[in-house]
C-alpha positions as CSV (number, residue, x, y, z in Angstrom):
1,M,90.6,177.7,-44.4
2,T,93.3,178.2,-46.3
3,E,94.8,176.3,-49.2
4,S,97.6,175.2,-46.8
5,Q,95.4,174.3,-44.4
6,I,93.3,172.0,-46.4
7,Y,96.8,170.2,-47.7
8,S,98.0,169.4,-43.9
9,L,94.6,167.7,-43.3
10,Q,94.7,165.7,-46.3
11,A,98.3,165.1,-45.5
12,S,97.3,163.7,-41.4
13,N,94.2,162.0,-43.4
14,F,97.1,160.1,-45.5
15,I,98.9,159.1,-42.3
16,N,96.2,157.9,-40.8
17,H,95.8,155.8,-43.6
18,V,99.4,154.4,-43.9
19,M,98.9,153.9,-40.3
20,F,95.4,151.3,-40.7
21,Q,97.2,149.7,-43.7
22,V,100.7,148.9,-41.8
23,C,97.9,147.4,-39.3
24,V,96.3,145.8,-42.6
25,V,100.0,144.0,-43.8
26,I,100.6,142.8,-40.3
27,S,97.0,141.2,-40.0
28,M,97.4,139.5,-43.6
29,F,101.0,138.0,-42.0
30,I,98.9,136.6,-39.4
31,A,95.9,135.7,-41.6
32,F,97.9,133.3,-43.6
33,R,100.1,132.4,-40.8
34,L,96.7,131.3,-39.3
35,S,95.7,129.6,-42.1
36,R,98.7,127.5,-42.9
37,V,99.2,126.2,-39.0
38,T,95.4,125.4,-39.4
39,N,96.1,123.1,-42.1
40,E,99.7,121.5,-41.2
41,M,97.8,120.8,-37.5
42,G,94.7,119.0,-39.2
43,A,92.5,121.1,-37.0
44,G,88.8,121.1,-36.4
45,I,86.1,122.8,-39.4
46,A,85.4,125.2,-36.5
47,M,88.9,126.5,-35.8
48,K,89.5,126.3,-39.9
49,G,86.0,128.3,-40.5
50,L,87.2,130.9,-37.9
51,A,90.3,130.8,-39.9
52,T,88.6,132.2,-42.8
53,L,86.6,134.6,-41.3
54,F,89.6,136.3,-40.0
55,G,90.9,136.0,-43.1
56,L,87.9,137.7,-45.0
57,G,87.3,140.2,-42.4
58,V,91.4,141.3,-43.3
59,V,90.4,141.3,-47.2
60,Y,87.2,143.1,-46.4
61,F,89.2,146.0,-44.3
62,N,91.5,146.4,-47.2
63,L,89.1,146.9,-49.4
64,D,87.3,149.4,-46.9
65,M,91.2,151.2,-47.0
66,G,91.2,151.4,-50.8
67,A,87.6,153.1,-50.5
68,W,89.2,155.8,-47.9
69,R,91.8,156.8,-50.1
70,V,89.3,157.8,-52.6
71,D,87.3,160.0,-50.0
72,I,90.3,161.7,-48.7
73,F,91.1,163.0,-52.5
74,Q,87.2,163.9,-53.0
75,G,87.3,166.1,-49.6
76,T,90.2,167.8,-50.5
77,A,89.0,168.7,-54.1
78,A,85.3,169.7,-52.5
79,R,87.2,171.9,-49.7
80,L,89.5,173.1,-52.7
81,A,86.4,174.3,-54.5
82,A,84.6,176.0,-52.3
83,L,87.5,177.9,-51.1
84,R,88.1,178.8,-55.0
85,D,83.9,179.6,-55.2
86,S,84.3,181.7,-52.0
87,S,86.7,184.2,-54.2
88,V,90.0,183.5,-52.2
89,E,92.6,183.0,-54.7
90,I,94.6,179.9,-54.7
91,S,97.0,178.4,-56.7
92,Q,97.0,177.1,-60.5
93,G,97.9,173.5,-59.4
94,S,94.8,173.6,-56.8
95,A,92.3,174.8,-59.1
96,N,93.6,172.1,-61.7
Protein backbone atom coordinates (compact mmCIF):
# COMPACT_ATOMS: atom_id res chain seq x y z
CA MET A 1 0.00 0.00 0.00
CA THR A 2 1.22 3.47 -0.78
CA GLU A 3 0.81 6.52 1.39
CA SER A 4 -1.89 7.96 -0.84
CA GLN A 5 -3.83 4.69 -0.73
CA ILE A 6 -3.70 4.73 3.06
CA TYR A 7 -5.09 8.27 3.16
CA SER A 8 -7.72 7.33 0.58
CA LEU A 9 -8.83 4.47 2.81
CA GLN A 10 -8.99 6.84 5.77
CA ALA A 11 -11.14 9.27 3.77
CA SER A 12 -13.55 6.53 2.73
CA ASN A 13 -13.78 5.39 6.36
CA PHE A 14 -14.67 8.94 7.40
CA ILE A 15 -17.32 9.13 4.68
CA ASN A 16 -18.92 5.98 6.12
CA HIS A 17 -18.63 7.48 9.59
CA VAL A 18 -20.42 10.65 8.50
CA MET A 19 -23.25 8.68 6.88
CA PHE A 20 -23.79 6.75 10.11
CA GLN A 21 -23.63 10.00 12.09
CA VAL A 22 -26.41 11.46 9.93
CA CYS A 23 -28.50 8.39 10.79
CA VAL A 24 -27.79 9.00 14.48
CA VAL A 25 -28.93 12.63 14.22
CA ILE A 26 -32.16 11.57 12.49
CA SER A 27 -32.68 8.86 15.12
CA MET A 28 -32.15 11.42 17.90
CA PHE A 29 -34.84 13.61 16.36
CA ILE A 30 -37.18 10.61 16.24
CA ALA A 31 -36.36 9.68 19.85
CA PHE A 32 -37.07 13.19 21.16
CA ARG A 33 -40.26 13.39 19.11
CA LEU A 34 -41.34 9.97 20.39
CA SER A 35 -40.73 10.97 24.00
CA ARG A 36 -42.73 14.17 23.55
CA VAL A 37 -45.64 12.36 21.90
CA THR A 38 -45.75 9.63 24.55
CA ASN A 39 -45.75 12.27 27.29
CA GLU A 40 -48.50 14.39 25.68
CA MET A 41 -50.72 11.39 24.88
CA GLY A 42 -50.50 10.00 28.37
CA ALA A 43 -49.24 6.69 27.02
CA GLY A 44 -49.00 3.64 29.20
CA ILE A 45 -45.92 2.42 30.96
CA ALA A 46 -45.14 -0.10 28.22
CA MET A 47 -45.04 2.56 25.51
CA LYS A 48 -42.94 4.86 27.67
CA GLY A 49 -40.56 1.97 28.34
CA LEU A 50 -40.22 1.25 24.62
CA ALA A 51 -39.58 4.94 23.90
CA THR A 52 -36.91 4.98 26.60
CA LEU A 53 -35.26 1.85 25.22
CA PHE A 54 -35.19 3.38 21.74
CA GLY A 55 -33.61 6.57 23.13
CA LEU A 56 -30.99 4.60 25.05
CA GLY A 57 -30.21 2.61 21.90
CA VAL A 58 -29.62 5.84 20.01
CA VAL A 59 -27.32 7.13 22.76
CA TYR A 60 -25.36 3.86 22.77
CA PHE A 61 -24.97 3.92 18.99
CA ASN A 62 -23.76 7.53 19.16
CA LEU A 63 -21.12 6.62 21.75
CA ASP A 64 -20.08 3.67 19.60
CA MET A 65 -19.63 6.03 16.65
CA GLY A 66 -17.21 8.10 18.73
CA ALA A 67 -15.12 4.97 19.34
CA TRP A 68 -15.03 4.25 15.60
CA ARG A 69 -13.41 7.61 14.98
CA VAL A 70 -10.53 6.74 17.29
CA ASP A 71 -10.18 3.36 15.56
CA ILE A 72 -9.93 5.05 12.16
CA PHE A 73 -7.07 7.27 13.37
CA GLN A 74 -5.26 4.36 15.04
CA GLY A 75 -5.63 2.17 11.97
CA THR A 76 -4.21 4.89 9.74
CA ALA A 77 -1.30 5.43 12.10
CA ALA A 78 -0.57 1.70 12.25
CA ARG A 79 -0.62 1.40 8.44
CA LEU A 80 1.69 4.39 8.05
CA ALA A 81 4.07 3.00 10.68
CA ALA A 82 4.14 -0.36 8.88
CA LEU A 83 4.84 1.43 5.62
CA ARG A 84 7.70 3.38 7.22
CA ASP A 85 9.10 0.20 8.80
CA SER A 86 9.19 -1.50 5.40
CA SER A 87 11.76 1.15 4.40
CA VAL A 88 9.44 3.09 2.10
CA GLU A 89 9.96 6.85 2.06
CA ILE A 90 6.95 8.68 3.52
CA SER A 91 6.32 12.40 3.93
CA GLN A 92 7.28 14.26 7.10
CA GLY A 93 3.65 14.90 8.02
CA SER A 94 2.88 11.19 7.82
CA ALA A 95 5.94 10.34 9.86
CA ASN A 96 4.81 12.67 12.62
